[in-house]
C-alpha positions as CSV (number, residue, x, y, z in Angstrom):
1,M,80.1,70.3,-45.0
2,A,76.4,71.0,-45.1
3,D,74.9,74.4,-44.6
4,A,73.2,75.2,-41.4
5,D,69.4,75.3,-41.3
6,P,68.4,79.0,-41.4
7,T,65.1,78.3,-39.5
8,A,66.7,76.6,-36.5
9,R,66.3,78.4,-33.2
10,P,69.4,79.2,-31.3
11,G,69.9,76.9,-28.3
12,A,67.4,74.2,-29.5
13,N,70.0,71.4,-29.5
14,A,70.9,72.2,-25.9
15,Q,67.2,71.9,-24.8
16,D,66.7,68.5,-26.5
17,A,69.8,67.2,-24.8
18,T,68.4,68.3,-21.5
19,D,65.1,66.5,-22.1
20,T,66.8,63.4,-23.0
21,Q,68.8,63.4,-19.8
22,D,65.5,64.0,-17.6
23,A,63.5,61.1,-19.3
24,P,65.0,58.2,-17.3
25,A,64.2,60.1,-14.1
26,I,60.5,60.6,-15.0
27,Q,59.7,56.9,-16.0
28,P,60.5,55.3,-12.5
29,S,58.2,57.9,-10.9
30,K,55.3,57.0,-13.2
31,R,55.8,53.3,-12.6
32,K,55.6,53.8,-8.9
33,R,52.4,55.7,-9.2
34,L,50.9,52.9,-11.3
35,L,52.0,50.2,-8.8
36,L,50.6,52.3,-6.0
37,I,47.3,52.6,-7.7
38,L,47.2,48.9,-8.5
39,G,48.0,48.1,-4.9
40,V,45.3,50.4,-3.6
41,V,42.7,48.9,-6.0
42,T,43.8,45.3,-5.0
43,A,43.5,46.2,-1.3
44,I,40.1,47.8,-1.8
45,G,39.0,44.6,-3.8
46,L,40.3,42.3,-1.0
47,I,38.6,44.4,1.7
48,A,35.3,44.5,-0.3
49,W,35.5,40.7,-0.8
50,L,36.2,40.2,2.9
51,V,33.3,42.4,3.8
52,W,31.1,40.6,1.3
53,Y,32.2,37.2,2.6
54,L,31.6,38.2,6.3
55,L,28.2,39.7,5.7
56,V,26.9,37.6,2.8
57,G,29.2,34.8,1.5
58,S,29.6,33.1,4.9
59,T,25.9,32.9,5.4
60,R,25.0,30.9,2.3
61,V,26.1,27.9,0.3
62,T,25.2,27.4,-3.4
63,T,25.2,24.7,-6.0
64,D,24.1,24.2,-9.5
65,N,23.9,20.4,-9.1
66,A,20.2,20.4,-8.4
67,Y,17.2,19.0,-10.2
68,V,13.4,19.1,-9.9
69,G,11.8,15.9,-8.8
70,A,8.3,14.6,-7.8
71,D,6.7,11.5,-6.4
72,V,5.2,10.4,-9.6
73,A,2.2,7.9,-9.7
74,Q,2.6,4.9,-12.0
75,V,-0.8,3.9,-13.4
76,T,-1.3,0.2,-13.7
77,P,-4.5,-1.7,-14.3
78,L,-5.6,-4.0,-11.5
79,V,-7.5,-6.4,-13.8
80,S,-6.7,-8.0,-17.1
81,G,-8.5,-7.5,-20.3
82,A,-8.6,-5.7,-23.6
83,V,-8.4,-1.9,-23.6
84,T,-11.6,-0.4,-25.0
85,S,-10.7,3.3,-24.8
86,V,-7.8,5.6,-23.8
87,R,-9.0,9.1,-23.0
88,V,-5.7,10.9,-22.3
89,A,-2.5,11.7,-24.1
90,D,1.0,12.6,-23.0
91,T,1.4,16.2,-21.6
92,Q,-2.4,16.3,-20.8
93,Q,-3.4,17.8,-17.4
94,V,-5.7,15.5,-15.4
95,R,-7.5,15.8,-12.1
96,R,-7.8,13.1,-9.5
97,G,-10.7,10.7,-10.4
98,D,-10.6,11.5,-14.1
99,I,-11.0,8.5,-16.4
100,L,-7.7,7.6,-18.0
101,M,-8.7,4.3,-19.8
102,T,-11.3,1.6,-19.8
103,I,-11.0,-2.2,-20.0
104,D,-13.5,-4.6,-21.5
105,S,-16.0,-5.4,-18.7
106,A,-17.9,-8.3,-20.2
107,D,-16.1,-10.9,-18.1
108,A,-16.5,-8.7,-15.0
109,H,-20.3,-8.5,-15.5
110,I,-20.5,-12.3,-15.8
111,A,-18.4,-12.8,-12.7
112,L,-20.7,-10.3,-10.8
113,A,-23.8,-12.2,-11.8
114,T,-22.3,-15.5,-10.7
115,A,-21.3,-14.0,-7.4
116,E,-24.8,-12.6,-6.8
117,A,-26.3,-16.1,-7.5
118,S,-23.9,-17.7,-5.1
119,L,-24.8,-15.3,-2.4
120,K,-28.5,-16.0,-2.8
121,Q,-27.8,-19.8,-2.8
122,A,-25.8,-19.5,0.4
123,S,-28.5,-17.4,2.1
124,Q,-31.1,-20.1,1.2
125,R,-28.9,-22.8,2.6
126,Y,-28.5,-20.9,5.8
127,G,-32.3,-20.4,6.0
128,Q,-32.8,-24.1,5.4
129,T,-30.3,-25.1,8.0
130,A,-31.9,-22.7,10.6
131,A,-35.3,-24.2,9.8
132,N,-33.9,-27.8,10.3
133,N,-33.1,-26.9,13.8
134,T,-36.8,-26.7,14.6
135,A,-37.6,-29.9,12.8
136,L,-34.7,-31.8,14.4
137,G,-35.8,-30.4,17.8
138,A,-39.3,-31.8,17.2
139,T,-37.7,-35.2,16.2
140,V,-35.8,-35.3,19.5
141,A,-39.0,-34.6,21.4
142,A,-40.8,-37.4,19.5
143,R,-38.0,-39.8,20.3
144,E,-38.4,-38.9,24.0
145,A,-42.0,-39.7,23.7
146,D,-41.2,-43.1,22.1
147,I,-38.8,-43.8,24.9
148,A,-41.5,-43.1,27.5
149,Q,-44.0,-45.3,25.6
150,S,-41.5,-48.1,25.3
151,R,-40.8,-47.9,29.0
152,A,-44.5,-48.1,29.8
153,K,-44.7,-51.2,27.6
154,L,-41.7,-52.6,29.4
155,D,-43.3,-52.0,32.8
156,S,-46.5,-53.7,31.5
157,A,-44.5,-56.6,30.2
158,A,-42.6,-56.9,33.5
159,A,-46.0,-57.0,35.4
160,N,-47.3,-59.7,33.0
161,L,-44.1,-61.6,33.4
162,D,-44.3,-61.5,37.2
163,R,-48.0,-62.6,37.0
164,A,-47.1,-65.5,34.7
165,R,-44.2,-66.5,36.9
166,I,-46.5,-66.6,40.0
167,D,-49.2,-68.5,38.2
168,L,-46.7,-71.0,36.9
169,A,-45.1,-71.4,40.4
170,R,-48.5,-72.0,42.0
171,R,-49.6,-74.6,39.5
172,Q,-46.3,-76.4,39.8
173,K,-46.8,-76.7,43.5
174,L,-50.3,-78.1,43.1
175,A,-49.5,-80.4,40.3
176,P,-48.3,-83.3,42.5
177,T,-51.6,-83.3,44.4
178,G,-53.6,-83.6,41.3
179,A,-55.4,-80.4,41.9
180,V,-54.1,-78.9,38.6
181,S,-54.4,-80.7,35.4
182,G,-51.6,-81.1,33.0
183,E,-53.3,-78.9,30.5
184,E,-53.4,-76.0,33.0
185,L,-49.7,-76.5,33.8
186,T,-48.9,-76.5,30.2
187,S,-50.9,-73.3,29.7
188,A,-49.2,-71.6,32.6
189,R,-45.8,-72.5,31.2
190,S,-46.8,-71.1,27.8
191,A,-48.1,-67.9,29.4
192,F,-44.8,-67.5,31.3
193,A,-42.8,-68.0,28.1
194,D,-45.0,-65.5,26.2
195,A,-44.6,-63.0,29.1
196,T,-40.8,-63.5,29.0
197,A,-40.6,-62.9,25.3
198,A,-42.9,-59.8,25.6
199,Y,-40.6,-58.4,28.3
200,A,-37.6,-59.0,26.2
201,Q,-39.3,-57.3,23.2
202,A,-40.3,-54.3,25.4
203,A,-36.8,-54.0,26.7
204,A,-35.4,-54.0,23.1
205,D,-37.9,-51.3,22.1
206,V,-36.7,-49.1,25.0
207,R,-33.1,-49.5,23.8
208,R,-34.0,-48.8,20.2
209,A,-36.0,-45.7,21.2
210,A,-33.0,-44.5,23.3
211,S,-30.7,-45.1,20.3
212,T,-33.0,-43.2,18.0
213,R,-33.1,-40.3,20.4
214,T,-29.3,-40.2,20.6
215,S,-29.1,-40.2,16.8
216,A,-31.7,-37.3,16.6
217,E,-29.8,-35.4,19.2
218,G,-26.6,-35.8,17.2
219,E,-28.2,-34.5,14.1
220,L,-29.7,-31.6,16.0
221,A,-26.2,-30.7,17.5
222,A,-24.6,-31.0,14.1
223,N,-27.2,-28.7,12.5
224,R,-27.0,-26.2,15.3
225,A,-23.2,-26.1,14.9
226,L,-23.8,-24.6,11.5
227,T,-25.9,-21.8,12.9
228,N,-24.9,-21.2,16.5
229,G,-23.4,-17.7,17.0
230,T,-24.2,-16.6,13.5
231,T,-26.9,-14.7,11.6
232,A,-28.0,-14.6,8.1
233,R,-25.2,-12.2,7.3
234,S,-22.4,-13.5,9.5
235,N,-22.7,-17.1,8.6
236,P,-19.4,-18.3,7.1
237,D,-20.8,-19.5,3.8
238,V,-22.9,-16.4,3.4
239,A,-19.9,-14.2,4.4
240,L,-17.7,-16.0,1.8
241,A,-20.3,-15.5,-0.9
242,Q,-20.6,-11.8,0.1
243,A,-16.9,-11.4,-0.1
244,R,-16.8,-12.9,-3.6
245,L,-19.6,-10.6,-4.6
246,D,-17.7,-7.6,-3.3
247,Q,-14.6,-8.8,-5.2
248,A,-16.6,-9.1,-8.4
249,R,-18.0,-5.6,-8.0
250,L,-14.5,-4.3,-7.3
251,D,-13.2,-6.0,-10.4
252,L,-16.0,-4.4,-12.4
253,E,-15.2,-1.0,-11.0
254,R,-11.5,-1.5,-11.8
255,T,-12.2,-1.9,-15.5
256,I,-12.4,1.9,-15.4
257,V,-8.9,3.2,-14.6
258,R,-8.9,6.7,-13.0
259,A,-6.2,9.2,-12.2
260,P,-4.9,8.6,-8.6
261,I,-3.6,12.2,-8.2
262,D,-3.6,15.6,-10.0
263,G,-0.9,16.0,-12.5
264,V,0.3,15.7,-16.1
265,V,0.2,12.5,-18.1
266,A,3.6,11.1,-19.2
267,R,5.0,8.0,-20.8
268,R,1.6,6.6,-22.0
269,N,2.4,3.3,-23.6
270,V,-1.1,1.7,-24.0
271,Q,-3.3,1.7,-27.1
272,V,-7.0,0.7,-27.8
273,G,-7.3,-3.0,-28.5
274,Q,-4.2,-3.9,-26.6
275,R,-4.6,-6.7,-24.0
276,V,-3.1,-5.7,-20.7
277,A,-2.3,-7.8,-17.7
278,A,-2.8,-6.7,-14.1
279,G,0.2,-4.8,-12.9
280,T,1.4,-3.8,-16.3
281,P,2.5,-0.1,-16.4
282,A,0.2,1.9,-18.7
283,M,1.2,5.5,-18.0
284,T,2.6,7.9,-15.4
285,V,1.0,10.9,-13.8
286,V,3.4,13.6,-12.6
287,P,2.2,15.8,-9.8
288,V,3.8,19.0,-11.0
289,G,1.9,20.9,-8.3
290,R,3.8,19.0,-5.6
291,A,7.3,19.1,-7.1
292,Y,10.4,19.4,-5.0
293,V,14.1,19.9,-5.6
294,D,17.0,17.5,-4.8
295,A,20.2,19.6,-4.4
296,N,23.5,17.7,-4.4
297,F,25.9,19.7,-2.2
298,K,29.5,18.8,-1.6
299,E,30.1,17.3,1.8
300,S,32.4,20.2,2.7
301,Q,29.4,22.7,2.3
302,L,27.0,21.0,4.7
303,A,28.6,21.7,8.1
304,K,26.1,24.5,8.9
305,V,23.1,23.4,6.8
306,R,20.1,22.5,9.0
307,V,16.5,21.4,8.3
308,G,14.2,24.3,8.0
309,Q,16.7,26.9,6.6
310,A,15.4,29.1,3.8
311,V,16.4,28.4,0.2
312,E,16.3,30.5,-3.0
313,M,16.3,28.8,-6.4
314,V,16.6,29.9,-10.0
315,S,15.6,27.6,-12.9
316,D,17.1,27.8,-16.3
317,F,13.6,27.2,-17.6
318,Y,12.4,30.7,-16.4
319,G,15.7,32.5,-16.0
320,D,16.9,34.9,-13.2
321,D,13.7,36.9,-13.3
322,V,11.8,34.1,-11.4
323,V,13.1,33.2,-8.0
324,F,11.6,30.2,-6.2
325,H,11.6,30.0,-2.4
326,G,11.6,26.9,-0.3
327,R,12.9,25.1,2.8
328,V,15.3,22.4,3.6
329,T,13.2,19.4,4.7
330,G,15.8,16.6,5.0
331,F,19.1,15.0,4.2
332,A,19.4,11.8,2.2
333,G,20.5,8.7,4.0
334,G,23.7,8.4,2.0
335,T,25.7,9.9,-0.8
336,G,25.0,9.2,-4.5
337,A,28.1,7.0,-4.8
338,A,26.9,4.8,-1.9
339,F,23.6,4.0,-3.6
340,S,24.9,3.7,-7.1
341,V,24.5,0.5,-9.1
342,I,28.2,-0.3,-8.7
343,P,29.3,1.4,-5.5
344,A,32.9,2.4,-5.1
345,Q,35.1,-0.1,-3.2
346,N,37.8,2.0,-1.7
347,A,39.4,-0.8,0.3
348,T,41.0,-2.3,-2.8
349,G,43.7,-1.0,-5.1
350,N,45.1,2.6,-5.1
351,W,42.8,5.0,-3.4
352,I,42.1,8.6,-4.5
353,K,39.9,10.8,-2.3
354,V,36.9,12.2,-4.1
355,V,34.7,14.9,-2.6
356,Q,31.3,13.3,-2.2
357,R,27.9,14.9,-2.7
358,L,24.9,14.4,-0.4
359,P,21.4,15.1,-1.7
360,L,19.2,17.6,0.2
361,R,15.4,17.6,-0.2
362,I,13.9,21.1,-0.6
363,T,10.2,21.8,-0.7
364,L,8.8,24.6,-2.9
365,D,6.2,27.2,-2.3
366,P,2.9,25.8,-3.8
367,R,1.8,29.3,-4.8
368,E,5.0,29.9,-6.8
369,L,4.6,26.4,-8.4
370,R,1.1,27.3,-9.4
371,D,2.2,30.5,-11.0
372,H,5.3,29.0,-12.6
373,P,5.0,25.3,-13.0
374,L,8.1,23.2,-13.1
375,R,8.7,19.8,-14.7
376,V,10.6,16.8,-13.4
377,G,14.3,16.8,-14.3
378,L,14.7,20.6,-14.8
379,S,18.0,21.9,-13.4
380,M,18.1,24.5,-10.6
381,D,20.6,26.9,-9.1
382,V,20.2,26.6,-5.3
383,T,21.3,28.9,-2.5
384,V,20.7,27.9,1.1
385,H,20.7,30.8,3.6
386,L,22.4,29.6,6.7
387,D,21.2,32.6,8.7
388,R,17.5,32.2,8.0
């Protein structure tokens, strides 16, 4: 039997036994307090979330499926030729009207000179035609005089014919009495024949003069048809030559390719010496100052979204320190799936419902864009305030 510990206090074993018996009673009470605290914290959290949702969360919808876009300008030469210079590079800022590239203009200069000569020639032809109107009018007047002269000769021939006919008739009556010799009768007959021939000749001259006048009048009418209702500028031939001259000048101007808008050069794919065809893409100008955001919201988020509501946006490019502001300006005409290259055909096979996304167009504040430029394709976090 072991000796008792001389340092042990009297009654210690009894106290330990008592503590051991009270421990199970203390632990359930502590657990209840912890559960009560947890319940209170959870209730406070739920109440705080409910208050936040009623005051804030229900008045906004958010998405991170949003990207910066812009109506980029594709630069394409409008005339064919060899590139003589390229004055810009990718990422370079340009202003509207700045020279981007030039095309060899030798052919355009030749075409311009040819068009100028054609215009002068057409103007000269019009002047000649207008002058011919006067000459042909004089010709018609001369033919009228010829007709009058021929008719006068016809009248004289008719008088001579009547006189010869009367003389012949008189001598024919006197011939049986012997008062007129045979020679006189023969002379009268010859005179009548000559007068008849002269009358026929005079009548033919009148018809010929009338025909000549008709021909002259036709030529005058045809010539006047080329000038009636026109001037030296509105004449069709002159106008056509002028149009070709304008086209030649335009083609010459188009050998210098200028920036159509303000922006940043991108995707430059043309080099000096390269021969380009009209309509071949040479480069792109991105108007970063007129960028917008296309936000793809779920269809279940758009019930209360309206055009004109205020929007706040944050770009990963600048971080949370820079907040962009804008407005909802419109809804797309269809979802992304509807306009995909191979749209879904839900009428065949097994069907699984997928929540669709509808793009919203959001305009940005130009001043904020000027201070913090964005680039096409950057991602954005978008929050639409339904109460603004």
